[in-house]
PDB file of N, CA, C and O in Angstrom:
ATOM      1  N   UNK A   1     -21.768  50.097  18.517  1.00  0.00           N
ATOM      2  CA  UNK A   1     -20.877  48.999  18.183  1.00  0.00           C
ATOM      3  C   UNK A   1     -21.274  48.436  16.823  1.00  0.00           C
ATOM      4  O   UNK A   1     -22.457  48.251  16.540  1.00  0.00           O
ATOM      5  N   UNK A   2     -20.282  48.168  15.989  1.00  0.00           N
ATOM      6  CA  UNK A   2     -20.529  47.652  14.645  1.00  0.00           C
ATOM      7  C   UNK A   2     -20.369  46.131  14.666  1.00  0.00           C
ATOM      8  O   UNK A   2     -19.369  45.614  15.165  1.00  0.00           O
ATOM      9  N   UNK A   3     -21.338  45.433  14.132  1.00  0.00           N
ATOM     10  CA  UNK A   3     -21.292  43.968  14.085  1.00  0.00           C
ATOM     11  C   UNK A   3     -20.345  43.520  12.979  1.00  0.00           C
ATOM     12  O   UNK A   3     -20.378  44.072  11.880  1.00  0.00           O
ATOM     13  N   UNK A   4     -19.490  42.513  13.256  1.00  0.00           N
ATOM     14  CA  UNK A   4     -18.580  42.026  12.212  1.00  0.00           C
ATOM     15  C   UNK A   4     -19.361  41.313  11.106  1.00  0.00           C
ATOM     16  O   UNK A   4     -20.430  40.750  11.339  1.00  0.00           O
ATOM     17  N   UNK A   5     -18.798  41.352   9.898  1.00  0.00           N
ATOM     18  CA  UNK A   5     -19.438  40.678   8.771  1.00  0.00           C
ATOM     19  C   UNK A   5     -19.340  39.164   8.959  1.00  0.00           C
ATOM     20  O   UNK A   5     -18.331  38.641   9.433  1.00  0.00           O
ATOM     21  N   UNK A   6     -20.383  38.499   8.585  1.00  0.00           N
ATOM     22  CA  UNK A   6     -20.395  37.032   8.680  1.00  0.00           C
ATOM     23  C   UNK A   6     -19.546  36.457   7.551  1.00  0.00           C
ATOM     24  O   UNK A   6     -19.706  36.828   6.388  1.00  0.00           O
ATOM     25  N   UNK A   7     -18.664  35.567   7.901  1.00  0.00           N
ATOM     26  CA  UNK A   7     -17.806  34.897   6.920  1.00  0.00           C
ATOM     27  C   UNK A   7     -18.444  33.568   6.536  1.00  0.00           C
ATOM     28  O   UNK A   7     -18.901  32.839   7.416  1.00  0.00           O
ATOM     29  N   UNK A   8     -18.488  33.232   5.256  1.00  0.00           N
ATOM     30  CA  UNK A   8     -19.018  31.921   4.888  1.00  0.00           C
ATOM     31  C   UNK A   8     -18.067  30.836   5.382  1.00  0.00           C
ATOM     32  O   UNK A   8     -16.847  30.995   5.336  1.00  0.00           O
ATOM     33  N   UNK A   9     -18.641  29.737   5.853  1.00  0.00           N
ATOM     34  CA  UNK A   9     -17.794  28.655   6.349  1.00  0.00           C
ATOM     35  C   UNK A   9     -17.112  27.958   5.173  1.00  0.00           C
ATOM     36  O   UNK A   9     -17.734  27.753   4.131  1.00  0.00           O
ATOM     37  N   UNK A  10     -15.831  27.592   5.332  1.00  0.00           N
ATOM     38  CA  UNK A  10     -15.109  26.943   4.230  1.00  0.00           C
ATOM     39  C   UNK A  10     -15.657  25.551   3.966  1.00  0.00           C
ATOM     40  O   UNK A  10     -16.078  24.845   4.883  1.00  0.00           O
ATOM     41  N   UNK A  11     -15.644  25.169   2.694  1.00  0.00           N
ATOM     42  CA  UNK A  11     -16.090  23.832   2.311  1.00  0.00           C
ATOM     43  C   UNK A  11     -14.886  22.896   2.299  1.00  0.00           C
ATOM     44  O   UNK A  11     -13.759  23.341   2.083  1.00  0.00           O
ATOM     45  N   UNK A  12     -15.114  21.606   2.528  1.00  0.00           N
ATOM     46  CA  UNK A  12     -14.012  20.631   2.446  1.00  0.00           C
ATOM     47  C   UNK A  12     -13.391  20.656   1.058  1.00  0.00           C
ATOM     48  O   UNK A  12     -14.054  20.997   0.078  1.00  0.00           O
ATOM     49  N   UNK A  13     -12.131  20.297   0.979  1.00  0.00           N
ATOM     50  CA  UNK A  13     -11.392  20.317  -0.285  1.00  0.00           C
ATOM     51  C   UNK A  13     -12.051  19.448  -1.350  1.00  0.00           C
ATOM     52  O   UNK A  13     -11.928  18.223  -1.324  1.00  0.00           O
ATOM     53  N   UNK A  14     -12.738  20.078  -2.271  1.00  0.00           N
ATOM     54  CA  UNK A  14     -13.273  19.390  -3.430  1.00  0.00           C
ATOM     55  C   UNK A  14     -14.522  18.567  -3.176  1.00  0.00           C
ATOM     56  O   UNK A  14     -15.152  18.116  -4.132  1.00  0.00           O
ATOM     57  N   UNK A  15     -14.894  18.360  -1.961  1.00  0.00           N
ATOM     58  CA  UNK A  15     -16.055  17.519  -1.683  1.00  0.00           C
ATOM     59  C   UNK A  15     -17.313  18.244  -2.132  1.00  0.00           C
ATOM     60  O   UNK A  15     -17.686  19.266  -1.555  1.00  0.00           O
ATOM     61  N   UNK A  16     -17.952  17.729  -3.135  1.00  0.00           N
ATOM     62  CA  UNK A  16     -19.198  18.294  -3.611  1.00  0.00           C
ATOM     63  C   UNK A  16     -19.039  19.595  -4.374  1.00  0.00           C
ATOM     64  O   UNK A  16     -20.030  20.295  -4.581  1.00  0.00           O
ATOM     65  N   UNK A  17     -17.870  19.938  -4.788  1.00  0.00           N
ATOM     66  CA  UNK A  17     -17.644  21.170  -5.508  1.00  0.00           C
ATOM     67  C   UNK A  17     -18.107  21.010  -6.948  1.00  0.00           C
ATOM     68  O   UNK A  17     -17.624  20.143  -7.676  1.00  0.00           O
ATOM     69  N   UNK A  18     -19.059  21.866  -7.352  1.00  0.00           N
ATOM     70  CA  UNK A  18     -19.554  21.791  -8.722  1.00  0.00           C
ATOM     71  C   UNK A  18     -18.651  22.561  -9.668  1.00  0.00           C
ATOM     72  O   UNK A  18     -18.610  22.270 -10.864  1.00  0.00           O
ATOM     73  N   UNK A  19     -17.934  23.534  -9.149  1.00  0.00           N
ATOM     74  CA  UNK A  19     -17.084  24.357  -9.992  1.00  0.00           C
ATOM     75  C   UNK A  19     -15.883  23.584 -10.516  1.00  0.00           C
ATOM     76  O   UNK A  19     -15.549  23.690 -11.696  1.00  0.00           O
ATOM     77  N   UNK A  20     -15.226  22.805  -9.653  1.00  0.00           N
ATOM     78  CA  UNK A  20     -14.002  22.122 -10.069  1.00  0.00           C
ATOM     79  C   UNK A  20     -14.250  20.710 -10.554  1.00  0.00           C
ATOM     80  O   UNK A  20     -13.435  20.154 -11.291  1.00  0.00           O
ATOM     81  N   UNK A  21     -15.370  20.119 -10.148  1.00  0.00           N
ATOM     82  CA  UNK A  21     -15.637  18.742 -10.527  1.00  0.00           C
ATOM     83  C   UNK A  21     -14.727  17.767  -9.796  1.00  0.00           C
ATOM     84  O   UNK A  21     -14.634  16.601 -10.179  1.00  0.00           O
ATOM     85  N   UNK A  22     -14.054  18.229  -8.746  1.00  0.00           N
ATOM     86  CA  UNK A  22     -13.129  17.377  -7.998  1.00  0.00           C
ATOM     87  C   UNK A  22     -13.894  16.321  -7.232  1.00  0.00           C
ATOM     88  O   UNK A  22     -15.009  16.555  -6.764  1.00  0.00           O
ATOM     89  N   UNK A  23     -13.286  15.163  -7.111  1.00  0.00           N
ATOM     90  CA  UNK A  23     -13.886  14.064  -6.366  1.00  0.00           C
ATOM     91  C   UNK A  23     -12.936  13.638  -5.269  1.00  0.00           C
ATOM     92  O   UNK A  23     -11.718  13.751  -5.408  1.00  0.00           O
ATOM     93  N   UNK A  24     -13.494  13.152  -4.190  1.00  0.00           N
ATOM     94  CA  UNK A  24     -12.702  12.626  -3.102  1.00  0.00           C
ATOM     95  C   UNK A  24     -12.171  11.269  -3.526  1.00  0.00           C
ATOM     96  O   UNK A  24     -12.951  10.387  -3.887  1.00  0.00           O
ATOM     97  N   UNK A  25     -10.868  11.087  -3.489  1.00  0.00           N
ATOM     98  CA  UNK A  25     -10.262   9.842  -3.920  1.00  0.00           C
ATOM     99  C   UNK A  25      -9.935   8.986  -2.710  1.00  0.00           C
ATOM    100  O   UNK A  25      -9.274   9.440  -1.776  1.00  0.00           O
ATOM    101  N   UNK A  26     -10.396   7.763  -2.731  1.00  0.00           N
ATOM    102  CA  UNK A  26     -10.107   6.817  -1.661  1.00  0.00           C
ATOM    103  C   UNK A  26      -8.839   6.047  -2.023  1.00  0.00           C
ATOM    104  O   UNK A  26      -8.571   5.785  -3.195  1.00  0.00           O
ATOM    105  N   UNK A  27      -8.073   5.694  -1.010  1.00  0.00           N
ATOM    106  CA  UNK A  27      -6.860   4.919  -1.216  1.00  0.00           C
ATOM    107  C   UNK A  27      -7.084   3.526  -0.634  1.00  0.00           C
ATOM    108  O   UNK A  27      -6.817   3.304   0.547  1.00  0.00           O
ATOM    109  N   UNK A  28      -7.572   2.584  -1.443  1.00  0.00           N
ATOM    110  CA  UNK A  28      -7.930   1.273  -0.915  1.00  0.00           C
ATOM    111  C   UNK A  28      -6.765   0.502  -0.331  1.00  0.00           C
ATOM    112  O   UNK A  28      -6.974  -0.322   0.560  1.00  0.00           O
ATOM    113  N   UNK A  29      -5.552   0.731  -0.792  1.00  0.00           N
ATOM    114  CA  UNK A  29      -4.408  -0.014  -0.276  1.00  0.00           C
ATOM    115  C   UNK A  29      -3.703   0.707   0.864  1.00  0.00           C
ATOM    116  O   UNK A  29      -2.651   0.260   1.322  1.00  0.00           O
ATOM    117  N   UNK A  30      -4.267   1.811   1.324  1.00  0.00           N
ATOM    118  CA  UNK A  30      -3.630   2.531   2.424  1.00  0.00           C
ATOM    119  C   UNK A  30      -3.612   1.679   3.691  1.00  0.00           C
ATOM    120  O   UNK A  30      -2.654   1.730   4.463  1.00  0.00           O
ATOM    121  N   UNK A  31      -4.649   0.912   3.901  1.00  0.00           N
ATOM    122  CA  UNK A  31      -4.717  -0.008   5.030  1.00  0.00           C
ATOM    123  C   UNK A  31      -4.756  -1.417   4.450  1.00  0.00           C
ATOM    124  O   UNK A  31      -5.673  -1.760   3.704  1.00  0.00           O
ATOM    125  N   UNK A  32      -3.757  -2.233   4.795  1.00  0.00           N
ATOM    126  CA  UNK A  32      -3.724  -3.579   4.229  1.00  0.00           C
ATOM    127  C   UNK A  32      -4.962  -4.384   4.617  1.00  0.00           C
ATOM    128  O   UNK A  32      -5.446  -4.296   5.745  1.00  0.00           O
ATOM    129  N   UNK A  33      -5.465  -5.168   3.667  1.00  0.00           N
ATOM    130  CA  UNK A  33      -6.615  -6.007   3.959  1.00  0.00           C
ATOM    131  C   UNK A  33      -6.186  -7.193   4.818  1.00  0.00           C
ATOM    132  O   UNK A  33      -5.034  -7.623   4.783  1.00  0.00           O
ATOM    133  N   UNK A  34      -7.130  -7.704   5.581  1.00  0.00           N
ATOM    134  CA  UNK A  34      -6.831  -8.864   6.420  1.00  0.00           C
ATOM    135  C   UNK A  34      -6.432 -10.060   5.569  1.00  0.00           C
ATOM    136  O   UNK A  34      -5.625 -10.888   5.993  1.00  0.00           O
ATOM    137  N   UNK A  35      -6.995 -10.151   4.371  1.00  0.00           N
ATOM    138  CA  UNK A  35      -6.657 -11.285   3.503  1.00  0.00           C
ATOM    139  C   UNK A  35      -5.190 -11.237   3.084  1.00  0.00           C
ATOM    140  O   UNK A  35      -4.520 -12.269   3.067  1.00  0.00           O
ATOM    141  N   UNK A  36      -4.682 -10.049   2.746  1.00  0.00           N
ATOM    142  CA  UNK A  36      -3.267  -9.917   2.375  1.00  0.00           C
ATOM    143  C   UNK A  36      -2.370 -10.259   3.557  1.00  0.00           C
ATOM    144  O   UNK A  36      -1.364 -10.954   3.411  1.00  0.00           O
ATOM    145  N   UNK A  37      -2.753  -9.758   4.735  1.00  0.00           N
ATOM    146  CA  UNK A  37      -1.952 -10.032   5.936  1.00  0.00           C
ATOM    147  C   UNK A  37      -1.974 -11.520   6.257  1.00  0.00           C
ATOM    148  O   UNK A  37      -0.939 -12.110   6.570  1.00  0.00           O
ATOM    149  N   UNK A  38      -3.154 -12.123   6.179  1.00  0.00           N
ATOM    150  CA  UNK A  38      -3.299 -13.550   6.476  1.00  0.00           C
ATOM    151  C   UNK A  38      -2.437 -14.394   5.527  1.00  0.00           C
ATOM    152  O   UNK A  38      -1.767 -15.334   5.953  1.00  0.00           O
ATOM    153  N   UNK A  39      -2.467 -14.045   4.246  1.00  0.00           N
ATOM    154  CA  UNK A  39      -1.676 -14.790   3.259  1.00  0.00           C
ATOM    155  C   UNK A  39      -0.188 -14.676   3.555  1.00  0.00           C
ATOM    156  O   UNK A  39       0.533 -15.673   3.530  1.00  0.00           O
ATOM    157  N   UNK A  40       0.274 -13.451   3.836  1.00  0.00           N
ATOM    158  CA  UNK A  40       1.697 -13.250   4.123  1.00  0.00           C
ATOM    159  C   UNK A  40       2.102 -13.922   5.433  1.00  0.00           C
ATOM    160  O   UNK A  40       3.191 -14.488   5.522  1.00  0.00           O
ATOM    161  N   UNK A  41       1.242 -13.867   6.449  1.00  0.00           N
ATOM    162  CA  UNK A  41       1.537 -14.515   7.728  1.00  0.00           C
ATOM    163  C   UNK A  41       1.659 -16.029   7.529  1.00  0.00           C
ATOM    164  O   UNK A  41       2.512 -16.671   8.142  1.00  0.00           O
ATOM    165  N   UNK A  42       0.816 -16.590   6.683  1.00  0.00           N
ATOM    166  CA  UNK A  42       0.893 -18.028   6.409  1.00  0.00           C
ATOM    167  C   UNK A  42       2.186 -18.362   5.673  1.00  0.00           C
ATOM    168  O   UNK A  42       2.800 -19.394   5.944  1.00  0.00           O
ATOM    169  N   UNK A  43       2.605 -17.511   4.756  1.00  0.00           N
ATOM    170  CA  UNK A  43       3.877 -17.720   4.061  1.00  0.00           C
ATOM    171  C   UNK A  43       5.032 -17.717   5.060  1.00  0.00           C
ATOM    172  O   UNK A  43       5.947 -18.535   4.961  1.00  0.00           O
ATOM    173  N   UNK A  44       4.987 -16.804   6.009  1.00  0.00           N
ATOM    174  CA  UNK A  44       6.035 -16.750   7.042  1.00  0.00           C
ATOM    175  C   UNK A  44       6.016 -18.019   7.888  1.00  0.00           C
ATOM    176  O   UNK A  44       7.068 -18.570   8.211  1.00  0.00           O
ATOM    177  N   UNK A  45       4.826 -18.477   8.242  1.00  0.00           N
ATOM    178  CA  UNK A  45       4.656 -19.720   9.006  1.00  0.00           C
ATOM    179  C   UNK A  45       5.268 -20.903   8.242  1.00  0.00           C
ATOM    180  O   UNK A  45       5.991 -21.715   8.818  1.00  0.00           O
ATOM    181  N   UNK A  46       4.974 -20.986   6.958  1.00  0.00           N
ATOM    182  CA  UNK A  46       5.521 -22.077   6.152  1.00  0.00           C
ATOM    183  C   UNK A  46       7.041 -21.975   6.043  1.00  0.00           C
ATOM    184  O   UNK A  46       7.740 -22.987   6.079  1.00  0.00           O
ATOM    185  N   UNK A  47       7.543 -20.759   5.912  1.00  0.00           N
ATOM    186  CA  UNK A  47       8.991 -20.585   5.758  1.00  0.00           C
ATOM    187  C   UNK A  47       9.747 -20.965   7.040  1.00  0.00           C
ATOM    188  O   UNK A  47      10.944 -21.246   6.995  1.00  0.00           O
ATOM    189  N   UNK A  48       9.054 -20.973   8.162  1.00  0.00           N
ATOM    190  CA  UNK A  48       9.661 -21.388   9.429  1.00  0.00           C
ATOM    191  C   UNK A  48       9.508 -22.891   9.660  1.00  0.00           C
ATOM    192  O   UNK A  48       9.836 -23.389  10.737  1.00  0.00           O
ATOM    193  N   UNK A  49       9.016 -23.611   8.662  1.00  0.00           N
ATOM    194  CA  UNK A  49       8.858 -25.050   8.820  1.00  0.00           C
ATOM    195  C   UNK A  49       7.564 -25.444   9.507  1.00  0.00           C
ATOM    196  O   UNK A  49       7.468 -26.532  10.076  1.00  0.00           O
ATOM    197  N   UNK A  50       6.576 -24.579   9.459  1.00  0.00           N
ATOM    198  CA  UNK A  50       5.252 -24.820  10.040  1.00  0.00           C
ATOM    199  C   UNK A  50       5.290 -25.108  11.543  1.00  0.00           C
ATOM    200  O   UNK A  50       4.482 -25.883  12.056  1.00  0.00           O
ATOM    201  N   UNK A  51       6.219 -24.487  12.229  1.00  0.00           N
ATOM    202  CA  UNK A  51       6.307 -24.648  13.684  1.00  0.00           C
ATOM    203  C   UNK A  51       5.282 -23.735  14.344  1.00  0.00           C
ATOM    204  O   UNK A  51       5.281 -22.528  14.103  1.00  0.00           O
ATOM    205  N   UNK A  52       4.401 -24.308  15.185  1.00  0.00           N
ATOM    206  CA  UNK A  52       3.388 -23.481  15.854  1.00  0.00           C
ATOM    207  C   UNK A  52       3.998 -22.645  16.984  1.00  0.00           C
ATOM    208  O   UNK A  52       5.129 -22.869  17.414  1.00  0.00           O
ATOM    209  N   UNK A  53       3.209 -21.681  17.442  1.00  0.00           N
ATOM    210  CA  UNK A  53       3.622 -20.901  18.599  1.00  0.00           C
ATOM    211  C   UNK A  53       4.088 -19.492  18.292  1.00  0.00           C
ATOM    212  O   UNK A  53       4.366 -18.733  19.220  1.00  0.00           O
ATOM    213  N   UNK A  54       4.185 -19.115  17.030  1.00  0.00           N
ATOM    214  CA  UNK A  54       4.638 -17.767  16.679  1.00  0.00           C
ATOM    215  C   UNK A  54       3.635 -17.067  15.764  1.00  0.00           C
ATOM    216  O   UNK A  54       4.003 -16.222  14.948  1.00  0.00           O
ATOM    217  N   UNK A  55       2.371 -17.430  15.914  1.00  0.00           N
ATOM    218  CA  UNK A  55       1.336 -16.883  15.044  1.00  0.00           C
ATOM    219  C   UNK A  55       1.244 -15.367  15.145  1.00  0.00           C
ATOM    220  O   UNK A  55       1.130 -14.676  14.133  1.00  0.00           O
ATOM    221  N   UNK A  56       1.293 -14.855  16.368  1.00  0.00           N
ATOM    222  CA  UNK A  56       1.179 -13.405  16.557  1.00  0.00           C
ATOM    223  C   UNK A  56       2.368 -12.668  15.933  1.00  0.00           C
ATOM    224  O   UNK A  56       2.191 -11.621  15.309  1.00  0.00           O
ATOM    225  N   UNK A  57       3.567 -13.208  16.101  1.00  0.00           N
ATOM    226  CA  UNK A  57       4.758 -12.583  15.508  1.00  0.00           C
ATOM    227  C   UNK A  57       4.664 -12.598  13.979  1.00  0.00           C
ATOM    228  O   UNK A  57       5.024 -11.624  13.318  1.00  0.00           O
ATOM    229  N   UNK A  58       4.172 -13.726  13.419  1.00  0.00           N
ATOM    230  CA  UNK A  58       4.002 -13.811  11.965  1.00  0.00           C
ATOM    231  C   UNK A  58       3.004 -12.762  11.477  1.00  0.00           C
ATOM    232  O   UNK A  58       3.233 -12.098  10.466  1.00  0.00           O
ATOM    233  N   UNK A  59       1.896 -12.618  12.205  1.00  0.00           N
ATOM    234  CA  UNK A  59       0.865 -11.650  11.817  1.00  0.00           C
ATOM    235  C   UNK A  59       1.416 -10.228  11.867  1.00  0.00           C
ATOM    236  O   UNK A  59       1.218  -9.453  10.931  1.00  0.00           O
ATOM    237  N   UNK A  60       2.102  -9.884  12.946  1.00  0.00           N
ATOM    238  CA  UNK A  60       2.642  -8.528  13.084  1.00  0.00           C
ATOM    239  C   UNK A  60       3.707  -8.237  12.039  1.00  0.00           C
ATOM    240  O   UNK A  60       3.768  -7.134  11.497  1.00  0.00           O
ATOM    241  N   UNK A  61       4.541  -9.223  11.757  1.00  0.00           N
ATOM    242  CA  UNK A  61       5.569  -9.033  10.729  1.00  0.00           C
ATOM    243  C   UNK A  61       4.921  -8.856   9.351  1.00  0.00           C
ATOM    244  O   UNK A  61       5.351  -8.013   8.564  1.00  0.00           O
ATOM    245  N   UNK A  62       3.890  -9.652   9.066  1.00  0.00           N
ATOM    246  CA  UNK A  62       3.182  -9.535   7.792  1.00  0.00           C
ATOM    247  C   UNK A  62       2.543  -8.155   7.658  1.00  0.00           C
ATOM    248  O   UNK A  62       2.629  -7.534   6.598  1.00  0.00           O
ATOM    249  N   UNK A  63       1.906  -7.674   8.718  1.00  0.00           N
ATOM    250  CA  UNK A  63       1.314  -6.331   8.700  1.00  0.00           C
ATOM    251  C   UNK A  63       2.370  -5.277   8.389  1.00  0.00           C
ATOM    252  O   UNK A  63       2.161  -4.404   7.546  1.00  0.00           O
ATOM    253  N   UNK A  64       3.500  -5.366   9.075  1.00  0.00           N
ATOM    254  CA  UNK A  64       4.564  -4.372   8.899  1.00  0.00           C
ATOM    255  C   UNK A  64       5.117  -4.403   7.478  1.00  0.00           C
ATOM    256  O   UNK A  64       5.320  -3.355   6.867  1.00  0.00           O
ATOM    257  N   UNK A  65       5.360  -5.599   6.952  1.00  0.00           N
ATOM    258  CA  UNK A  65       5.888  -5.719   5.591  1.00  0.00           C
ATOM    259  C   UNK A  65       4.933  -5.117   4.568  1.00  0.00           C
ATOM    260  O   UNK A  65       5.352  -4.373   3.682  1.00  0.00           O
ATOM    261  N   UNK A  66       3.662  -5.438   4.692  1.00  0.00           N
ATOM    262  CA  UNK A  66       2.680  -4.956   3.726  1.00  0.00           C
ATOM    263  C   UNK A  66       2.490  -3.453   3.869  1.00  0.00           C
ATOM    264  O   UNK A  66       2.385  -2.746   2.866  1.00  0.00           O
ATOM    265  N   UNK A  67       2.445  -2.957   5.096  1.00  0.00           N
ATOM    266  CA  UNK A  67       2.310  -1.528   5.316  1.00  0.00           C
ATOM    267  C   UNK A  67       3.487  -0.776   4.695  1.00  0.00           C
ATOM    268  O   UNK A  67       3.285   0.229   4.014  1.00  0.00           O
ATOM    269  N   UNK A  68       4.713  -1.253   4.923  1.00  0.00           N
ATOM    270  CA  UNK A  68       5.901  -0.595   4.381  1.00  0.00           C
ATOM    271  C   UNK A  68       5.941  -0.661   2.862  1.00  0.00           C
ATOM    272  O   UNK A  68       6.444   0.257   2.214  1.00  0.00           O
ATOM    273  N   UNK A  69       5.425  -1.721   2.298  1.00  0.00           N
ATOM    274  CA  UNK A  69       5.403  -1.878   0.842  1.00  0.00           C
ATOM    275  C   UNK A  69       4.444  -0.885   0.213  1.00  0.00           C
ATOM    276  O   UNK A  69       4.668  -0.442  -0.914  1.00  0.00           O
ATOM    277  N   UNK A  70       3.384  -0.529   0.917  1.00  0.00           N
ATOM    278  CA  UNK A  70       2.355   0.379   0.379  1.00  0.00           C
ATOM    279  C   UNK A  70       2.676   1.857   0.591  1.00  0.00           C
ATOM    280  O   UNK A  70       1.898   2.707   0.159  1.00  0.00           O
ATOM    281  N   UNK A  71       3.745   2.181   1.212  1.00  0.00           N
ATOM    282  CA  UNK A  71       4.087   3.577   1.493  1.00  0.00           C
ATOM    283  C   UNK A  71       4.619   4.270   0.291  1.00  0.00           C
ATOM    284  O   UNK A  71       4.954   5.453   0.359  1.00  0.00           O
TER     285      UNK A  71
END
């Protein structure tokens, strides 16, 4: 029986590649920061006349708006 040739394991795309000099690029705005969401949620709260009781809806709407804006 003939043993199969060992294949070198593939390296991640560009990570640590000396030949291409490629670097892994991070996308800082891919996930909205809590500060951006908090600011937008507060704006929504103010636009509703500062009526309490809808904090969670304001937060979720702010998250969705910011996420859609960053796409």
